Backbone bond lengths (Angstrom), bond angles and torsions (degrees), N, CA, C in turn:
res aa  C-N    CA-C-N  psi(-1)  N-CA   C-N-CA  omega(-1)  CA-C   N-CA-C  phi
1 M - - - 1.457 - - 1.504 107.51 -
2 A 1.433 113.02 147.24 1.500 119.15 173.61 1.533 108.01 -95.95
3 F 1.259 117.49 59.11 1.488 123.36 171.95 1.524 107.04 -140.69
4 T 1.319 114.71 112.51 1.508 122.57 -168.13 1.501 111.06 -117.70
5 V 1.329 118.53 -7.41 1.474 115.45 -172.91 1.454 105.14 -90.89
6 R 1.440 114.34 164.16 1.518 124.85 176.76 1.546 104.89 -89.42
7 S 1.292 115.37 107.48 1.491 116.99 -176.10 1.444 115.56 -70.89
8 E 1.312 119.80 -14.20 1.444 124.02 178.53 1.574 109.81 -70.36
9 L 1.183 115.89 -24.55 1.460 122.36 -178.02 1.564 109.66 -71.07
10 F 1.290 115.91 -8.83 1.521 120.70 -174.90 1.465 108.84 -103.80
11 R 1.349 120.25 1.12 1.527 120.75 174.60 1.431 105.37 -91.80
12 F 1.339 116.41 125.33 1.464 125.90 178.78 1.383 118.30 -115.56
13 D 1.388 118.64 165.18 1.450 122.24 178.94 1.520 109.80 -61.01
14 Q 1.338 114.13 166.35 1.457 125.82 -174.84 1.517 107.99 -57.31
15 K 1.297 120.56 -37.13 1.494 120.68 -172.27 1.469 112.19 -69.79
16 F 1.304 116.56 -16.38 1.578 117.60 -179.50 1.550 108.75 -97.36
17 R 1.332 123.75 0.81 1.338 121.08 -170.90 1.667 113.47 -97.59
18 S 1.250 114.69 -17.37 1.511 116.21 -173.16 1.546 114.68 -54.95
19 G 1.342 113.04 -33.28 1.485 117.73 -178.06 1.525 115.94 -66.41
20 V 1.328 117.50 -21.23 1.464 122.66 176.18 1.496 118.60 -119.56
21 A 1.313 118.33 -10.40 1.434 124.77 179.99 1.471 112.87 -50.85
22 G 1.318 122.82 124.41 1.421 124.74 176.72 1.531 113.84 70.79
23 K 1.230 120.44 4.61 1.517 125.27 -173.67 1.526 112.25 -83.52
24 R 1.300 118.88 145.99 1.450 121.06 162.11 1.450 115.26 -91.93
25 V 1.319 112.37 103.95 1.537 116.82 -165.90 1.479 109.69 -104.35
26 L 1.375 116.12 136.73 1.439 124.67 169.59 1.449 110.10 -122.62
27 I 1.360 116.78 126.92 1.462 119.29 -179.29 1.532 112.45 -125.52
28 T 1.311 116.15 119.27 1.454 117.22 -177.38 1.492 111.35 -82.86
29 G 1.258 118.36 148.40 1.500 123.44 -179.89 1.549 108.90 70.02
30 A 1.280 119.28 37.98 1.458 121.14 -174.14 1.508 111.32 -99.26
31 G 1.337 121.32 -1.08 1.372 124.93 -168.53 1.565 114.63 -80.92
32 K 1.314 120.06 -28.29 1.374 121.16 -169.85 1.554 113.17 -78.56
33 D 1.273 112.90 124.64 1.519 118.36 178.50 1.544 109.30 -60.44
34 L 1.304 115.96 139.25 1.445 125.68 -173.20 1.475 114.35 68.91
35 G 1.283 118.98 12.93 1.514 125.20 -176.99 1.403 110.86 -88.41
36 L 1.323 119.41 162.31 1.508 123.66 175.52 1.539 110.83 -69.72
37 G 1.366 114.87 -34.77 1.554 117.03 175.68 1.511 109.63 -60.18
38 Q 1.296 117.44 -40.43 1.548 121.38 -178.13 1.458 107.66 -64.63
39 A 1.352 117.33 -41.16 1.434 120.71 175.09 1.490 113.89 -59.60
40 F 1.322 118.70 -44.23 1.462 120.07 -178.82 1.615 108.08 -67.24
41 A 1.268 114.91 -41.10 1.471 115.29 177.58 1.518 112.82 -59.25
42 L 1.353 117.85 -43.13 1.408 120.38 -177.91 1.524 110.18 -66.03
43 A 1.348 115.66 -43.17 1.432 124.69 179.92 1.567 110.10 -57.62
44 A 1.313 111.55 -49.59 1.512 116.38 177.20 1.503 114.12 -61.84
45 G 1.362 116.70 -48.50 1.436 122.37 -173.04 1.502 112.43 -66.00
46 L 1.346 114.23 -44.66 1.452 122.43 -175.05 1.524 114.76 -80.16
47 N 1.346 117.24 0.18 1.378 120.51 -178.76 1.522 114.40 -131.90
48 G 1.309 112.74 32.40 1.496 117.93 167.45 1.456 120.17 104.25
49 A 1.347 118.04 3.65 1.494 116.14 174.94 1.436 109.26 -63.69
50 A 1.443 110.15 143.58 1.477 119.00 178.63 1.499 112.41 -64.08
51 V 1.364 116.98 -42.77 1.458 122.65 -177.33 1.532 107.60 -153.17
52 V 1.250 117.28 147.19 1.513 118.47 -178.68 1.522 106.92 -132.25
53 G 1.395 112.09 121.67 1.457 119.00 172.43 1.464 112.75 -92.47
54 V 1.324 117.39 123.08 1.452 120.95 -175.86 1.578 109.32 -104.19
55 H 1.342 114.22 95.38 1.502 116.48 -178.15 1.498 112.47 -82.62
56 F 1.303 116.28 143.57 1.422 124.65 177.21 1.549 110.35 -147.84
57 H 1.329 115.76 161.51 1.494 117.95 177.80 1.475 106.02 -110.50
58 S 1.295 117.32 -60.54 1.559 119.44 -175.79 1.492 115.44 -123.90
59 S 1.267 116.05 -11.26 1.521 121.08 179.17 1.529 113.27 -84.41
60 Y 1.307 113.38 57.43 1.546 116.27 -171.92 1.477 115.34 -69.11
61 V 1.370 114.69 -33.36 1.542 116.00 176.23 1.430 109.82 -61.33
62 D 1.308 119.26 -52.66 1.480 125.26 -174.52 1.538 107.95 -60.17
63 A 1.388 116.57 -46.41 1.445 121.50 176.81 1.473 120.86 -57.73
64 F 1.383 112.75 -42.44 1.437 118.44 177.98 1.540 110.64 -69.31
65 D 1.311 116.37 -37.86 1.448 117.92 176.75 1.473 114.65 -65.38
66 L 1.421 116.29 -36.38 1.424 118.06 175.34 1.539 111.85 -64.60
67 V 1.340 115.94 -43.44 1.457 118.23 -179.76 1.544 109.34 -59.28
68 S 1.386 114.59 -46.83 1.400 118.49 179.41 1.464 113.62 -58.35
69 K 1.251 117.92 -41.03 1.485 122.62 176.60 1.509 114.85 -61.64
70 L 1.323 115.64 -42.63 1.509 124.53 175.26 1.489 105.63 -63.74
71 R 1.327 124.41 -49.11 1.481 122.53 -178.37 1.446 111.44 -66.14
72 D 1.349 120.01 -31.17 1.428 119.02 176.72 1.575 111.20 -63.97
73 Q 1.257 116.48 -26.16 1.522 120.53 -179.94 1.514 111.77 -99.27
74 G 1.289 115.61 20.83 1.535 118.38 171.71 1.451 112.63 85.99
75 V 1.358 124.48 9.08 1.506 127.40 -177.47 1.516 107.28 -88.47
76 N 1.287 114.68 133.26 1.460 124.14 169.89 1.611 108.19 -77.32
77 A 1.333 116.35 93.95 1.420 123.96 -174.83 1.555 113.08 -130.23
78 F 1.264 113.07 146.36 1.524 118.62 -177.29 1.508 108.16 -140.15
79 P 1.324 118.86 148.72 1.582 121.54 172.22 1.465 107.98 -94.63
80 V 1.342 112.70 150.18 1.428 122.26 175.02 1.510 111.98 -143.70
81 Q 1.359 116.86 122.87 1.414 121.24 -171.39 1.616 108.34 -102.90
82 A 1.275 118.55 133.93 1.351 123.14 176.64 1.515 113.31 -169.31
83 D 1.342 117.98 145.32 1.421 121.06 171.09 1.504 106.58 -91.04
84 V 1.367 112.44 122.36 1.436 116.05 -170.54 1.598 110.78 -77.75
85 T 1.264 117.45 -8.47 1.486 121.86 174.50 1.505 108.56 -93.58
86 N 1.266 123.49 -4.86 1.385 123.85 176.01 1.453 112.58 -108.03
87 M 1.454 119.24 111.79 1.293 121.75 -170.78 1.477 118.67 -68.26
88 R 1.408 118.00 -31.71 1.412 120.18 168.57 1.408 117.71 -60.80
89 D 1.377 115.99 -35.16 1.442 123.98 173.95 1.555 110.44 -58.79
90 L 1.239 112.90 -49.91 1.492 122.72 -174.98 1.569 107.10 -63.63
91 W 1.338 115.43 -46.99 1.487 116.23 -177.67 1.474 114.43 -66.73
92 A 1.390 115.42 -32.20 1.422 119.94 176.10 1.581 111.55 -68.39
93 M 1.285 112.38 -31.77 1.444 121.10 176.25 1.543 115.83 -61.66
94 R 1.345 113.19 -31.91 1.478 119.61 -172.97 1.483 112.44 -58.72
95 S 1.268 120.66 -50.54 1.451 121.12 -168.92 1.677 105.88 -72.99
96 Y 1.326 113.95 -32.13 1.397 115.88 179.92 1.516 113.22 -69.20
97 V 1.306 120.06 -41.60 1.438 125.75 176.17 1.509 106.89 -61.27
98 I 1.289 120.31 -48.86 1.490 123.21 179.09 1.512 111.91 -57.18
99 E 1.278 117.33 -42.45 1.399 124.11 179.78 1.561 109.89 -62.38
100 Q 1.288 118.16 -48.81 1.433 124.08 178.31 1.534 111.35 -65.24
101 M 1.270 117.81 -22.86 1.445 119.48 177.37 1.485 113.00 -99.96
102 A 1.414 113.29 29.04 1.470 119.04 174.03 1.532 113.93 58.11
103 G 1.294 114.78 40.41 1.457 124.03 169.84 1.520 113.53 85.90
104 S 1.339 119.80 8.43 1.434 122.81 177.98 1.489 108.30 -119.37
105 P 1.401 115.74 153.94 1.525 118.37 176.51 1.597 105.83 -82.04
106 P 1.355 111.69 164.99 1.441 116.12 174.88 1.572 110.81 -59.10
107 N 1.284 115.91 147.15 1.431 117.30 167.79 1.545 118.24 -113.79
108 L 1.367 109.94 10.68 1.464 117.79 167.28 1.460 110.65 -146.68
109 V 1.340 118.47 109.22 1.431 121.66 -174.30 1.583 107.42 -116.26
110 I 1.321 112.96 121.75 1.495 120.50 -179.15 1.455 104.49 -105.19
111 C 1.377 117.59 112.58 1.561 122.76 -177.33 1.542 101.66 -94.45
112 N 1.273 113.02 108.15 1.408 121.02 -172.93 1.619 112.72 -123.65
113 S 1.310 114.70 -11.90 1.428 118.97 -175.95 1.542 109.68 -54.46
114 G 1.343 114.53 138.87 1.467 115.64 178.30 1.533 108.39 178.89
115 L 1.273 116.35 156.98 1.479 124.70 174.20 1.480 113.86 -126.13
116 A 1.296 116.89 157.60 1.465 121.93 179.24 1.539 106.47 -100.80
117 E 1.330 109.70 155.91 1.445 115.87 173.22 1.540 111.18 -95.32
118 K 1.204 116.85 146.38 1.426 118.84 175.41 1.509 112.92 -72.66
119 G 1.246 116.32 -27.46 1.426 124.10 173.95 1.438 119.32 103.65
120 Y 1.221 120.61 141.89 1.448 125.49 176.00 1.497 116.42 -158.15
121 Q 1.348 119.30 165.62 1.468 118.48 -172.14 1.444 108.64 -84.17
122 F 1.372 118.83 93.57 1.471 125.74 -174.67 1.479 108.02 -66.09
123 G 1.365 113.76 124.15 1.489 118.98 173.38 1.492 114.32 77.82
124 R 1.266 119.79 9.97 1.487 125.90 -179.01 1.529 110.18 -117.25
125 A 1.314 111.01 141.26 1.519 117.69 -177.38 1.606 106.39 -75.46
126 L 1.242 111.39 152.96 1.504 117.33 178.18 1.539 108.30 -76.73
127 K 1.333 112.48 142.49 1.437 120.81 -179.50 1.522 108.61 -57.45
128 E 1.265 117.70 147.21 1.498 119.98 174.25 1.491 111.79 -77.85
129 I 1.288 115.81 151.53 1.401 119.17 175.94 1.543 107.67 -113.63
130 P 1.272 115.54 130.84 1.500 118.35 -174.77 1.517 114.18 -57.67
131 D 1.303 117.29 133.44 1.411 123.43 177.16 1.546 114.77 70.31
132 E 1.251 114.76 13.86 1.500 121.93 -179.40 1.467 110.81 -78.05
133 K 1.345 121.33 123.41 1.475 124.77 177.91 1.475 112.15 -62.80
134 L 1.341 112.96 144.85 1.506 117.78 -174.49 1.469 111.70 -59.44
135 A 1.315 118.28 -35.72 1.512 120.81 -179.31 1.511 109.85 -69.65
136 M 1.383 117.74 -34.83 1.510 118.87 172.03 1.377 115.33 -61.70
137 R 1.429 115.87 -43.11 1.463 120.79 -177.99 1.427 109.86 -62.86
138 R 1.339 117.25 -44.36 1.494 120.11 -178.35 1.563 110.54 -59.32
139 A 1.296 113.93 -43.10 1.552 119.85 178.20 1.556 107.43 -61.00
140 R 1.339 117.41 -50.02 1.320 117.24 -179.46 1.524 119.66 -62.53
141 V 1.307 114.37 -38.66 1.453 119.67 177.77 1.549 110.79 -69.73
142 R 1.390 118.92 -36.57 1.366 119.30 173.90 1.456 113.81 -64.61
143 Q 1.320 124.36 -41.52 1.473 128.93 176.32 1.509 113.61 -62.18
144 H 1.336 113.27 -42.52 1.420 120.04 175.18 1.555 111.22 -60.27
145 F 1.316 115.46 -46.92 1.479 121.03 179.81 1.600 108.11 -57.44
146 I 1.289 116.24 -55.49 1.423 122.31 -177.72 1.573 114.35 -59.24
147 D 1.232 115.06 -47.00 1.519 119.50 178.90 1.497 114.03 -62.64
148 N 1.380 116.18 -42.78 1.431 121.66 -179.34 1.554 111.44 -67.82
149 L 1.323 113.07 -46.37 1.537 112.73 -179.31 1.463 115.04 -72.31
150 E 1.310 116.13 -26.93 1.509 114.94 171.52 1.479 113.38 -68.73
151 Q 1.333 117.17 -32.21 1.429 119.37 173.48 1.550 113.35 -62.76
152 S 1.306 115.07 -44.75 1.408 121.99 176.00 1.495 111.62 -61.38
153 R 1.287 117.46 -39.44 1.490 123.18 -176.21 1.474 108.42 -65.78
154 I 1.299 122.23 -38.09 1.453 125.45 -176.30 1.502 106.47 -71.24
155 V 1.330 122.07 -40.62 1.480 128.84 -179.30 1.485 107.35 -64.12
156 L 1.366 118.74 -45.57 1.444 122.69 179.09 1.514 113.44 -65.73
157 D 1.377 115.87 -42.81 1.454 117.79 177.87 1.448 113.57 -63.43
158 T 1.334 119.92 -42.93 1.457 124.52 -179.12 1.601 109.23 -59.27
159 K 1.287 114.22 -50.44 1.465 116.71 -176.13 1.476 117.16 -75.22
160 I 1.359 113.64 -52.59 1.475 118.57 179.75 1.504 112.93 -72.58
161 D 1.260 121.87 -60.94 1.411 123.08 176.44 1.487 117.14 -53.32
162 G 1.330 110.57 -48.67 1.466 118.73 -179.65 1.569 111.62 -59.03
163 F 1.333 118.37 -53.91 1.394 120.79 -176.17 1.613 111.96 -64.68
164 L 1.325 111.36 -40.51 1.528 117.50 176.21 1.520 111.64 -58.15
165 A 1.293 119.36 -45.95 1.439 125.69 -177.32 1.513 108.28 -69.33
166 M 1.285 119.69 -46.09 1.509 121.46 179.80 1.562 108.06 -61.21
167 T 1.264 118.36 -39.13 1.459 124.36 -178.06 1.523 109.03 -62.02
168 H 1.340 114.07 -50.80 1.501 123.05 -172.68 1.622 101.76 -65.90
169 L 1.297 120.59 -43.55 1.433 120.87 -174.99 1.484 110.90 -67.17
170 W 1.267 124.48 -50.91 1.439 125.49 -172.35 1.505 115.00 -85.43
171 A 1.334 117.73 -26.75 1.433 119.98 173.79 1.533 108.13 -66.35
172 G 1.411 114.51 -41.14 1.500 116.13 175.66 1.447 113.50 -57.65
173 E 1.311 118.04 -41.69 1.455 120.74 -177.72 1.593 109.58 -67.27
174 A 1.282 117.39 -39.80 1.458 122.54 176.90 1.526 112.65 -59.23
175 V 1.362 115.88 -43.92 1.389 117.10 179.38 1.551 109.24 -70.81
176 Y 1.268 120.28 -38.13 1.469 123.35 178.95 1.500 109.27 -59.99
177 H 1.277 117.98 -50.00 1.458 124.44 -177.46 1.522 115.04 -79.91
178 Q 1.391 114.00 -11.90 1.469 123.92 177.50 1.565 106.05 58.22
179 E 1.296 115.09 50.91 1.543 119.22 179.75 1.498 104.34 -136.50
180 L 1.381 111.81 137.01 1.456 120.12 -179.38 1.518 113.98 -58.21
181 L 1.300 115.48 128.70 1.523 122.04 173.15 1.507 103.88 -114.20
182 Q 1.317 112.43 141.51 1.424 122.97 169.26 1.491 109.49 -113.44
183 L 1.389 114.19 122.96 1.522 123.96 -178.24 1.504 103.57 -107.35
184 V 1.288 116.94 132.13 1.438 122.99 169.88 1.512 113.31 -121.27
185 Y 1.283 123.67 118.12 1.391 123.15 -171.98 1.634 104.60 -102.81
186 V 1.254 118.85 126.64 1.367 125.61 175.68 1.487 114.13 -88.03
187 S 1.333 119.28 103.75 1.527 120.50 -176.68 1.491 100.01 -105.80
188 S 1.358 113.32 -140.59 1.494 122.03 -175.92 1.433 112.65 -154.53
189 R 1.363 118.08 146.26 1.439 121.35 172.69 1.480 113.36 -49.74
190 M 1.376 118.01 -31.53 1.472 122.30 -175.65 1.570 110.16 -73.78
191 A 1.307 118.43 -9.07 1.486 118.72 176.66 1.561 108.46 -65.91
192 I 1.412 116.44 -31.67 1.463 117.41 178.91 1.459 114.64 -109.91
193 D 1.319 118.91 -10.87 1.421 125.58 175.42 1.598 110.85 -133.23
194 P 1.364 114.95 75.39 1.496 114.22 -164.10 1.473 113.64 -68.82
195 G 1.340 112.28 144.04 1.444 122.97 172.30 1.627 109.18 -92.95
196 P 1.345 114.32 160.34 1.424 118.18 -177.97 1.448 116.09 -75.79
197 T 1.360 118.98 157.91 1.455 124.99 169.46 1.466 115.83 74.01
198 I 1.443 121.17 7.31 1.370 122.16 -175.59 1.528 108.23 -135.17
199 P 1.321 117.35 59.34 1.580 117.20 -169.67 1.556 106.61 -71.23
200 G 1.341 124.05 -38.54 1.458 118.80 176.74 1.536 113.87 -57.81
201 Y 1.278 119.78 -42.93 1.396 124.92 -176.71 1.528 108.14 -67.08
202 V 1.289 117.90 -44.39 1.460 118.59 -176.48 1.563 109.69 -66.48
203 I 1.368 116.91 -48.89 1.468 122.68 179.62 1.481 113.31 -57.17
204 S 1.423 116.52 -46.25 1.388 117.18 179.47 1.543 114.56 -64.91
205 N 1.288 116.03 -39.36 1.476 118.13 176.77 1.461 115.12 -70.17
206 W 1.377 118.68 -26.17 1.490 120.71 170.20 1.512 109.51 -66.49
207 G 1.355 114.61 -48.00 1.477 114.17 -178.53 1.510 116.00 -57.82
208 V 1.312 115.93 -32.42 1.472 117.91 178.11 1.596 110.17 -58.74
209 L 1.209 117.30 -33.09 1.517 118.52 -174.29 1.508 111.92 -61.24
210 Q 1.346 115.72 -22.04 1.487 118.06 -176.40 1.652 112.53 -86.57
211 L 1.381 110.10 -8.99 1.494 111.51 -173.79 1.526 114.52 -62.86
212 P 1.229 120.99 -43.67 1.562 120.42 -178.64 1.520 109.76 -55.68
213 K 1.318 116.65 -46.74 1.460 119.99 -175.37 1.473 110.45 -67.41
214 V 1.398 116.68 -47.70 1.519 121.49 177.25 1.513 110.42 -53.29
215 L 1.352 117.67 -44.26 1.396 124.79 -172.66 1.538 105.17 -67.03
216 A 1.383 122.18 -49.69 1.444 121.95 -178.73 1.457 114.88 -61.00
217 I 1.323 115.48 -35.97 1.496 120.62 178.28 1.526 107.75 -64.07
218 N 1.276 117.21 -48.15 1.472 122.25 -175.80 1.507 114.37 -69.19
219 L 1.325 115.69 -30.29 1.462 118.13 179.53 1.532 114.03 -80.01
220 G 1.386 111.69 -24.89 1.480 112.53 -178.81 1.550 115.11 61.08
221 R 1.372 114.90 -131.77 1.489 119.01 174.00 1.467 115.19 -55.69
222 N 1.269 118.49 -27.48 1.518 120.51 -179.04 1.546 109.63 -81.06
223 S 1.218 118.19 0.77 1.514 117.18 178.53 1.569 112.71 -65.98
224 K 1.314 113.90 -14.14 1.429 117.08 173.52 1.462 116.88 -65.14
225 F 1.364 115.94 -15.51 1.472 119.88 178.43 1.565 116.46 -92.50
226 V 1.385 114.12 -2.80 1.420 117.81 -176.57 1.526 106.76 -135.98
227 N 1.272 113.40 127.27 1.508 126.04 175.30 1.505 103.66 -107.70
228 A 1.372 120.43 129.36 1.378 122.83 -178.65 1.539 112.50 -138.02
229 S 1.304 116.32 139.93 1.451 119.13 -176.39 1.522 109.16 -150.97
230 C 1.355 118.29 165.72 1.475 122.56 177.83 1.507 110.49 -124.68
231 V 1.292 114.82 143.06 1.519 119.30 173.48 1.469 108.33 -114.89
232 L 1.296 114.16 145.72 1.540 119.18 175.66 1.484 104.91 -120.78
233 P 1.406 117.68 97.18 1.438 116.66 175.11 1.539 113.00 -78.14
234 P 1.280 115.51 159.41 1.502 122.51 174.70 1.512 108.75 -83.18
235 F 1.331 115.89 -163.94 1.505 116.91 175.33 1.503 111.54 -75.80
236 I 1.339 111.45 126.22 1.521 120.39 -178.85 1.497 106.86 -122.82
237 R 1.340 117.82 138.82 1.415 123.44 -179.15 1.550 109.85 -73.32
238 T 1.373 116.09 104.29 1.415 123.78 175.83 1.458 112.33 -127.78
239 G 1.296 125.51 -177.03 1.408 127.54 178.48 1.583 110.11 -62.88
240 M 1.323 118.35 -25.80 1.513 122.82 -177.97 1.495 106.36 -82.37
241 T 1.252 122.12 -30.87 1.451 121.61 -171.06 1.608 114.97 -107.79
242 E 1.314 115.54 -0.47 1.479 121.11 -173.51 1.575 107.14 -51.17
243 E 1.247 119.82 -42.69 1.459 123.92 -171.83 1.526 111.65 -66.03
244 Y 1.358 118.38 -16.45 1.396 122.34 -175.36 1.633 108.99 -103.40
245 T 1.287 115.73 -1.44 1.490 118.10 -172.75 1.524 112.33 -50.34
246 E 1.344 119.51 -43.09 1.478 121.35 -173.72 1.486 110.44 -99.47
247 D 1.420 120.11 16.35 1.468 119.50 -175.87 1.521 107.56 -108.03
248 P 1.296 122.13 93.89 1.450 123.45 -177.67 1.551 109.76 -66.23
249 A 1.198 125.30 -15.14 1.399 128.43 175.74 1.525 109.52 -65.01
250 V 1.318 116.94 -27.41 1.387 122.03 -177.82 1.550 110.92 -87.53
251 F 1.235 120.18 -51.75 1.405 125.72 -177.04 1.447 119.67 -106.44
252 G 1.378 118.05 -12.37 1.327 123.74 -172.88 1.537 117.76 -67.51
253 R 1.325 114.46 -15.25 1.469 119.52 178.06 1.480 114.52 -73.13
254 W 1.359 116.86 -15.85 1.530 118.95 -177.77 1.525 109.77 -121.75
255 Q 1.313 121.84 -24.33 1.483 120.99 -169.73 1.466 111.50 -157.25
256 P 1.353 117.36 154.61 1.437 124.42 -174.79 1.575 114.88 -71.08
257 R 1.341 113.18 -25.89 1.486 121.34 176.41 1.506 109.80 -160.70
258 M 1.265 117.10 166.85 1.474 123.77 176.40 1.538 102.69 -72.52
259 L 1.368 111.04 150.33 1.509 119.56 176.44 1.431 106.01 -87.25
260 E 1.332 119.54 153.85 1.343 127.43 169.25 1.568 109.84 -83.02
261 T 1.317 122.48 157.85 1.420 122.24 -175.29 1.490 111.85 -62.83
262 H 1.383 118.92 -35.45 1.473 121.61 -177.02 1.480 111.22 -71.92
263 E 1.339 114.44 -27.01 1.501 118.44 179.59 1.614 108.95 -74.62
264 A 1.312 111.04 -38.47 1.566 113.40 176.31 1.451 115.18 -69.08
265 A 1.396 111.87 -33.98 1.462 118.91 -179.92 1.540 109.85 -67.51
266 K 1.299 116.30 -40.74 1.562 114.68 177.84 1.424 113.70 -65.30
267 A 1.369 116.68 -41.28 1.450 121.18 176.97 1.551 110.82 -60.89
268 F 1.304 117.15 -37.78 1.469 122.65 179.12 1.541 109.91 -68.58
269 M 1.319 117.50 -39.81 1.441 119.64 174.80 1.465 114.43 -64.01
270 Q 1.410 116.69 -34.82 1.356 120.56 179.37 1.615 111.14 -66.27
271 L 1.316 115.52 -34.74 1.465 121.00 176.56 1.513 108.79 -69.89
272 L 1.329 120.42 -43.69 1.455 124.79 -175.66 1.532 109.28 -65.21
273 A 1.411 116.11 -24.39 1.419 116.29 -177.81 1.561 113.89 -78.91
274 R 1.321 112.30 -5.51 1.455 113.24 176.86 1.561 109.63 -74.75
275 P 1.400 121.69 160.87 1.403 124.69 -179.44 1.583 106.98 -56.96
276 T 1.277 114.30 140.12 1.471 120.77 -174.69 1.521 106.98 -63.03
277 A 1.311 121.38 -41.86 1.424 126.04 -179.97 1.541 111.11 -55.97
278 E 1.259 116.00 -30.12 1.499 121.06 179.46 1.531 110.80 -74.23
279 L 1.322 115.10 -31.78 1.541 118.66 -176.08 1.604 110.22 -87.28
280 D 1.276 118.65 -22.39 1.430 121.53 -174.62 1.563 109.09 -49.71
281 Q 1.291 117.43 127.69 1.437 125.49 168.84 1.611 106.67 73.87
282 G 1.216 122.08 7.64 1.479 124.72 -179.18 1.402 113.27 -86.21
283 I 1.359 115.73 152.36 1.511 126.56 168.60 1.434 105.63 -118.90
284 F 1.371 116.73 116.61 1.442 123.21 -176.65 1.518 115.78 -117.98
285 A 1.345 118.49 122.29 1.438 123.34 -179.28 1.505 108.64 -101.55
286 L 1.317 111.44 136.36 1.439 120.07 177.07 1.583 108.95 -91.74
287 M 1.413 115.41 116.79 1.433 118.08 -177.14 1.469 112.87 -101.19
288 V 1.205 118.62 142.18 1.478 127.37 179.37 1.487 116.27 -112.46
289 G 1.292 118.64 108.09 1.507 121.11 179.45 1.468 113.97 -113.33
290 G 1.368 117.47 -162.77 1.458 120.70 176.47 1.564 107.29 75.58
291 I 1.352 110.72 -157.67 1.429 121.23 -174.51 1.589 106.81 -118.99
292 A 1.339 115.04 166.16 1.450 118.81 -177.82 1.524 118.06 -49.51
293 D 1.330 110.13 -35.17 1.514 117.50 -172.85 1.539 109.73 -88.49
294 N 1.370 116.10 -10.64 1.445 122.00 -174.20 1.528 111.93 -153.87
295 V 1.352 111.13 69.95 1.510 113.22 -173.80 1.559 107.54 -80.97
296 A 1.309 111.89 154.39 1.510 119.82 -177.94 1.610 104.64 -125.68
297 L 1.377 110.16 124.12 1.460 117.08 -176.72 1.491 111.12 -104.17
298 S 1.268 118.78 139.79 1.452 123.56 -179.64 1.521 109.23 -151.95
299 W 1.347 115.43 160.52 1.520 120.61 -175.62 1.480 108.57 -108.19
300 K 1.339 118.48 142.38 1.527 121.14 172.64 1.610 102.54 -125.11
301 Q 1.229 113.59 143.07 1.453 119.74 168.34 1.573 110.17 -88.06
302 V 1.366 114.97 126.80 1.449 118.31 178.38 1.475 113.88 -97.64
303 H 1.211 122.13 133.56 1.535 126.30 178.42 1.500 108.45 -113.67
304 L 1.394 114.72 126.83 1.434 119.60 170.39 1.484 112.42 -95.38
305 D 1.342 116.38 96.94 1.381 117.03 -171.53 1.612 111.20 -92.99
306 L 1.363 111.68 116.75 1.350 122.22 179.04 1.437 114.29 -86.41
307 R 1.381 120.82 126.19 1.413 124.12 176.32 1.549 110.15 -124.57
308 E 1.335 112.95 138.93 1.433 123.61 173.99 1.490 109.34 -114.54
309 Q 1.367 116.50 121.49 1.496 123.56 -176.75 1.521 110.22 -122.96
310 P 1.272 110.97 128.95 1.560 119.08 178.68 1.523 108.21 -61.42
311 L 1.271 116.66 144.24 1.482 120.23 173.95 1.573 109.40 -103.56
312 E 1.263 113.07 125.54 1.516 120.51 -175.29 1.484 109.36 -55.01
313 W 1.308 118.23 -47.47 1.487 119.20 -174.60 1.527 113.36 -64.93
314 S 1.371 116.09 -27.33 1.415 120.25 -177.67 1.585 106.10 -86.13
315 E 1.361 118.19 -39.88 1.410 119.32 179.36 1.567 110.67 -59.92
316 G 1.268 115.13 -34.41 1.457 119.07 -178.77 1.496 114.01 -84.86
317 G 1.285 112.86 -4.82 1.485 116.20 179.46 1.509 112.14 -139.45
318 V 1.347 112.72 53.11 1.461 120.67 -178.51 1.580 113.11 -62.57
319 L 1.265 117.79 130.30 1.407 118.60 178.11 1.494 110.89 -83.22
320 K 1.336 114.53 135.05 1.460 118.68 178.88 1.556 109.58 -124.76
321 F 1.243 113.67 143.52 1.496 116.04 176.48 1.538 111.49 -133.13
């Protein structure tokens, strides 16, 4: 089986359960074993969610094993396959999810789908190879350019297109049914504190931070039916980050060690247990302090303060027509 975590680590005390208890939960990108989405699905299912939708794209073995494990423990869970960048896929998913949730749409959607970049030297020329012919260098540089930008494009499409489409789909259902929907967007600490060599990842996660505000503006008076917030996780040990686990140059700038998925899930449940009105429009960063053998987790709210400042040269030379 492609299920290697200890599920008992995802059962939490009563005070952590109120954010998911009785909720119809849909989690995108939840199929991958050892992934953050899997952790969210386990945390929701094992702490009182009424039903848990496990979304996946290609990790069908892991996803079905997760659903099976949840069902074995009495959780009403179901798998749902869709490409979040394919609008027809997402629309087809809609009726299936509602059917699985006994005729109602989800009232807690965790947008977690995302990919990592392998990394490349953004904006820097490739190093020269001694005695390399000019034609060969041109071919190598061209291929490097194409391969890297294609990697970034997929990362951007998954996060931006996928989150935008999921928002449009389920916010519309919430307004139609006149029932409160809670949307949680999983961004990244690197959205506000960028790391090198991963431009697509940083930009896509930064874009996610604007979704709650954009949605509220567009909904107008109907914004009372949708509560939206963003979370910025730190480095967490998953299948995508395993190779960096022992590399302090990667994660050491923020935390003494990588978090395990059950640790991140417990912190996430702590945040969800707060009053929904307190979370609406918020951006919340999970901070990791302490030492490797005794980490301390806490939340900070992040504010993106926009300032507009007049330019003296323009004020003194206003164009008039």
